[in-house]
LORO-626969 format. One record per residue (C-alpha): residue number from 1; residue in one letter; x, y, z. Coordinates in pm, whole numbers, padded with zeros to 5 digits. Example, Ala and Ser with C-alpha at 12.3 -4.5 7.8 and 13.67 -1.06 7.14 Angstrom:
2
    n  res       X       Y       Z
    1    a   01230  -00450   00780
    2    s   01367  -00106   00714
END
This chain:
373
    n  res       X       Y       Z
    1    x   15538   19207   02987
    2    x   15693   18909   02804
    3    x   15941   18949   02521
    4    x   15670   18841   02277
    5    x   15427   19104   02411
    6    x   15696   19368   02375
    7    x   15770   19254   02020
    8    x   15404   19282   01922
    9    x   15371   19620   02093
   10    x   15680   19772   01934
   11    x   15711   19602   01595
   12    x   15356   19525   01482
   13    x   15130   19813   01374
   14    x   14882   19874   01654
   15    x   14594   19939   01415
   16    x   14650   19584   01287
   17    x   14666   19445   01641
   18    x   14335   19609   01725
   19    x   14145   19485   01419
   20    x   13965   19155   01361
   21    x   14078   18905   01100
   22    x   13845   18814   00815
   23    x   13611   18555   00963
   24    x   13556   18220   00788
   25    x   13286   18001   00936
   26    x   13344   17633   01008
   27    x   13126   17439   00764
   28    x   13208   17071   00798
   29    x   12894   16858   00790
   30    x   12669   17152   00695
   31    x   12484   17254   00381
   32    x   12722   17533   00287
   33    x   12534   17841   00166
   34    x   12747   18117   00317
   35    x   13023   18204   00067
   36    x   12862   18256  -00276
   37    x   13035   17951  -00421
   38    x   12919   17767  -00730
   39    x   12776   17450  -00568
   40    x   12840   17226  -00870
   41    x   13139   16994  -00905
   42    x   13301   16907  -01236
   43    x   13147   16604  -01410
   44    x   13345   16286  -01335
   45    x   13492   16258  -01684
   46    x   13622   16616  -01665
   47    x   13762   16553  -01318
   48    x   13964   16265  -01459
   49    x   14081   16468  -01760
   50    x   14186   16761  -01541
   51    x   14367   16523  -01306
   52    x   14574   16387  -01592
   53    x   14665   16739  -01705
   54    x   14763   16854  -01357
   55    x   14967   16538  -01302
   56    x   15173   16608  -01614
   57    x   15275   16960  -01505
   58    x   15636   17042  -01422
   59    x   15580   17116  -01054
   60    x   15955   17137  -01002
   61    x   15969   17456  -01209
   62    x   15852   17805  -01128
   63    x   15544   17924  -01317
   64    x   15567   18139  -01625
   65    x   15567   18485  -01471
   66    x   15330   18636  -01729
   67    x   15085   18350  -01798
   68    x   15031   18490  -02148
   69    x   14823   18192  -02262
   70    x   14579   18232  -01972
   71    x   14566   18609  -02013
   72    x   14482   18566  -02380
   73    x   14211   18311  -02301
   74    x   14055   18537  -02037
   75    x   14074   18838  -02267
   76    x   13886   18643  -02535
   77    x   13631   18515  -02283
   78    x   13568   18868  -02148
   79    x   13567   19026  -02496
   80    x   13841   19267  -02386
   81    x   13855   19584  -02601
   82    x   14154   19665  -02821
   83    x   14414   19880  -02648
   84    x   14341   19722  -02310
   85    x   14537   19464  -02114
   86    x   14471   19210  -01842
   87    x   14643   19148  -01508
   88    x   14612   18831  -01298
   89    x   14584   18805  -00921
   90    x   14570   18531  -00662
   91    x   14199   18599  -00631
   92    x   14049   18949  -00653
   93    x   14170   19010  -00298
   94    x   14530   19034  -00418
   95    x   14434   19277  -00693
   96    x   14253   19497  -00442
   97    x   14559   19495  -00216
   98    x   14794   19581  -00504
   99    x   14571   19870  -00610
  100    x   14591   20019  -00260
  101    x   14968   19982  -00268
  102    x   14998   20137  -00615
  103    x   14780   20437  -00530
  104    x   14936   20524  -00194
  105    x   15074   20854  -00325
  106    x   15194   21111  -00067
  107    x   15015   21448  -00063
  108    x   15171   21699  -00301
  109    x   15085   21994  -00521
  110    x   15014   21748  -00803
  111    x   14721   21594  -00612
  112    x   14605   21905  -00429
  113    x   14779   21793  -00107
  114    x   14505   21537  -00054
  115    x   14609   21215   00126
  116    x   14535   20906  -00082
  117    x   14210   20739   00017
  118    x   13961   20474  -00093
  119    x   13588   20532  -00133
  120    x   13302   20288  -00181
  121    x   12930   20258  -00111
  122    x   12843   20069   00207
  123    x   12742   19808   00288
  124    x   12981   19652   00039
  125    x   13265   19404   00004
  126    x   13469   19425   00323
  127    x   13807   19389   00147
  128    x   13781   19740   00000
  129    x   13803   19889   00349
  130    x   14043   19626   00483
  131    x   14292   19675   00198
  132    x   14287   20049   00261
  133    x   14354   19995   00631
  134    x   14636   19750   00560
  135    x   14806   20013   00344
  136    x   14740   20293   00592
  137    x   14489   20470   00367
  138    x   14169   20634   00482
  139    x   13850   20457   00378
  140    x   13535   20659   00315
  141    x   13216   20455   00311
  142    x   12906   20625   00168
  143    x   12581   20461   00286
  144    x   12338   20331   00028
  145    x   11975   20436   00038
  146    x   11723   20233   00236
  147    x   11645   20026  -00076
  148    x   12019   19966  -00139
  149    x   12051   20209  -00431
  150    x   12341   20449  -00473
  151    x   12290   20776  -00287
  152    x   12410   20985  -00580
  153    x   12421   21328  -00407
  154    x   12612   21179  -00113
  155    x   12854   20995  -00344
  156    x   12924   21307  -00550
  157    x   12980   21515  -00235
  158    x   13216   21253  -00091
  159    x   13412   21244  -00417
  160    x   13438   21624  -00422
  161    x   13545   21637  -00056
  162    x   13788   21346  -00037
  163    x   13909   21321  -00400
  164    x   13970   20947  -00356
  165    x   14251   20769  -00534
  166    x   14026   20464  -00581
  167    x   13647   20439  -00592
  168    x   13498   20089  -00595
  169    x   13161   20014  -00752
  170    x   13052   19651  -00719
  171    x   12828   19549  -01009
  172    x   12627   19373  -00866
  173    x   12696   19455  -00504
  174    x   12786   19223  -00217
  175    x   12599   19157   00013
  176    x   12291   19331  -00129
  177    x   12312   19142  -00464
  178    x   12157   19422  -00670
  179    x   12271   19612  -00980
  180    x   12280   19986  -00929
  181    x   12131   20247  -01160
  182    x   12353   20293  -01467
  183    x   12290   20668  -01492
  184    x   12411   20712  -01134
  185    x   12717   20498  -01204
  186    x   12813   20712  -01505
  187    x   12775   21032  -01300
  188    x   13008   20885  -01037
  189    x   13261   20768  -01296
  190    x   13265   21115  -01448
  191    x   13304   21284  -01108
  192    x   13596   21059  -01009
  193    x   13765   21133  -01341
  194    x   13734   21506  -01276
  195    x   13932   21472  -00949
  196    x   14194   21245  -01107
  197    x   14100   20917  -00941
  198    x   14050   20556  -01050
  199    x   13718   20374  -01063
  200    x   13715   19996  -01022
  201    x   13401   19821  -01145
  202    x   13398   19491  -00955
  203    x   13207   19228  -01151
  204    x   13271   18932  -00923
  205    x   12918   18798  -00990
  206    x   12919   18854  -01367
  207    x   12819   18492  -01454
  208    x   12479   18548  -01290
  209    x   12422   18914  -01380
  210    x   12191   19055  -01646
  211    x   12435   19334  -01735
  212    x   12809   19401  -01761
  213    x   13017   19717  -01785
  214    x   13255   19568  -02043
  215    x   13088   19741  -02339
  216    x   13126   20083  -02168
  217    x   13488   20038  -02067
  218    x   13635   20220  -02367
  219    x   13450   20541  -02279
  220    x   13696   20616  -01998
  221    x   14071   20601  -01941
  222    x   14046   20585  -01560
  223    x   13816   20282  -01521
  224    x   13932   19928  -01442
  225    x   13711   19620  -01465
  226    x   13775   19344  -01211
  227    x   13642   18988  -01218
  228    x   13712   18656  -01049
  229    x   13703   18292  -01150
  230    x   13567   18209  -00803
  231    x   13201   18259  -00893
  232    x   13261   18107  -01237
  233    x   13313   17783  -01046
  234    x   13677   17786  -00934
  235    x   13668   17932  -00583
  236    x   13932   17683  -00472
  237    x   14170   17784  -00752
  238    x   14209   18149  -00639
  239    x   14229   18349  -00958
  240    x   14116   18704  -01021
  241    x   14177   18929  -01319
  242    x   14161   19299  -01395
  243    x   14117   19471  -01732
  244    x   14218   19828  -01807
  245    x   14407   20055  -02048
  246    x   14747   19902  -02129
  247    x   14961   20184  -01978
  248    x   14765   20177  -01653
  249    x   14774   19798  -01618
  250    x   15149   19802  -01692
  251    x   15217   20030  -01394
  252    x   15003   19835  -01146
  253    x   15141   19503  -01272
  254    x   15489   19607  -01157
  255    x   15372   19537  -00799
  256    x   15249   19186  -00871
  257    x   15466   18912  -00719
  258    x   15645   18739  -01009
  259    x   15495   18393  -00945
  260    x   15160   18482  -00789
  261    x   14964   18244  -01015
  262    x   15081   17885  -00973
  263    x   15101   17635  -01258
  264    x   14810   17451  -01093
  265    x   14595   17765  -01079
  266    x   14674   17849  -01440
  267    x   14606   17503  -01577
  268    x   14276   17475  -01389
  269    x   14163   17811  -01526
  270    x   14266   17724  -01882
  271    x   14084   17392  -01852
  272    x   13769   17565  -01727
  273    x   13773   17816  -02012
  274    x   13814   17531  -02262
  275    x   13498   17378  -02111
  276    x   13314   17704  -02053
  277    x   12988   17555  -02183
  278    x   12980   17327  -01876
  279    x   13015   17623  -01644
  280    x   12762   17824  -01845
  281    x   12505   17550  -01786
  282    x   12589   17554  -01415
  283    x   12534   17932  -01406
  284    x   12203   17888  -01590
  285    x   12093   17634  -01329
  286    x   12196   17867  -01046
  287    x   11991   18150  -01198
  288    x   11691   17917  -01225
  289    x   11735   17813  -00862
  290    x   11761   18181  -00767
  291    x   11424   18247  -00929
  292    x   11275   17951  -00744
  293    x   11409   18078  -00412
  294    x   11286   18433  -00469
  295    x   10940   18295  -00539
  296    x   10953   18071  -00232
  297    x   11067   18358  -00010
  298    x   10783   18577  -00142
  299    x   10540   18312  -00019
  300    x   10705   18281   00324
  301    x   10564   18495   00602
  302    x   10818   18659   00829
  303    x   11084   18725   00564
  304    x   11149   18971   00283
  305    x   11388   18886   00000
  306    x   11560   19164  -00193
  307    x   11606   19144  -00572
  308    x   11924   18968  -00684
  309    x   12149   18969  -00990
  310    x   12406   18748  -00817
  311    x   12424   18393  -00680
  312    x   12307   18511  -00339
  313    x   11991   18658  -00191
  314    x   11972   18910   00091
  315    x   11694   18801   00324
  316    x   11551   19033   00587
  317    x   11394   18857   00885
  318    x   11084   19049   00994
  319    x   10983   19099   01354
  320    x   11168   19196   01669
  321    x   11523   19325   01654
  322    x   11802   19067   01636
  323    x   11560   18798   01521
  324    x   11805   18722   01240
  325    x   12047   18581   01496
  326    x   11796   18327   01628
  327    x   11697   18226   01275
  328    x   12065   18193   01180
  329    x   12124   17967   01480
  330    x   11808   17772   01400
  331    x   11931   17709   01047
  332    x   12273   17607   01174
  333    x   12124   17364   01427
  334    x   11945   17206   01132
  335    x   12275   17170   00944
  336    x   12235   17468   00711
  337    x   12500   17743   00711
  338    x   12425   18091   00578
  339    x   12587   18428   00654
  340    x   12454   18649   00931
  341    x   12525   19002   00803
  342    x   12291   19180   01045
  343    x   12579   19342   01236
  344    x   12783   19448   00932
  345    x   12599   19777   00880
  346    x   12282   19943   01016
  347    x   12114   19906   00675
  348    x   12153   19528   00710
  349    x   11972   19504   01042
  350    x   11805   19162   01077
  351    x   11947   19039   00744
  352    x   12090   18704   00640
  353    x   12275   18641   00314
  354    x   12186   18311   00149
  355    x   12397   18161  -00130
  356    x   12202   17991  -00407
  357    x   12284   17621  -00393
  358    x   12175   17310  -00576
  359    x   11809   17217  -00587
  360    x   11853   16968  -00300
  361    x   12050   17218  -00090
  362    x   11794   17491  -00149
  363    x   11507   17262  -00051
  364    x   11689   17168   00270
  365    x   11747   17536   00343
  366    x   11382   17629   00284
  367    x   11263   17350   00515
  368    x   11511   17455   00784
  369    x   11409   17819   00743
  370    x   11039   17743   00793
  371    x   11125   17543   01103
  372    x   11345   17824   01237
  373    x   11108   18118   01189
END
């Protein structure tokens, strides 16, 4: 064994060594419909204006550690309730990681000697489970029903049994793209509150959704609302934010690295919020393209599209098992990249996840799909 092998064996956690890194597909030269990005660029005049603003920043100085101007702008944009506060992250991923770190409380009489754990419906966003594993917490995934609804009895039983420190509810969900039943969500929120846990409502796809939880946030003291600017149109900027009761946000915010949001990130986000009408029109176009795609898929033999409240559509390829793989490769050979999620969970067997793109991109994808089926 080499010295490097010995170092990895003795100094790196073996559960980390045995796991797979988050996979990002190579996309150069392809129509990129795999990552739920807003496909629209800024108009040229706004690109130039933003460039001038970024060029004038004091890049030689550290960022303002609190970014109060951006927090205020986001709070106004989200219509944050009084008595609540907002915390910024380098994308939602950082916020999810900090939550796991904050809630890693050792078993004691105060928590019924239950080890801290994370619970979420599955299939869902993979970072919920990964962040738990990184922090050494147990992750409890509760399968959705066959039609991707919450299995309420199973969720309530899992909450009673595991008493999770954090329960994630994506609204809408990734990769299934649907909004869950609000009555079931309230039952789950109530049950988590009864065992002393946190609920995180993840609204990553809020710009494309028909509903939000923001108007129900004040009903509970143990619920956090998480969003991201990525789907708004700033995936390259890496900025997430989380809203919750001021005392709760204050405790979690202690774990945030002091300069986690760069001056470039902050200025881009402020600029986008100042021009929110441009991004609202982009979201409106994406929703119209989503409707077009759902109609086109309904007229395509060999596929079944599931309802969507996000900027993605879960597409089940009908026929023999593992046919999704051949269709995925067929699309890729025709220069169209989507996400093959068929191995992520048994409920996703033979499924591809397709991001809603521009009209031209969607037309290219539909042509490639027909040729690949």
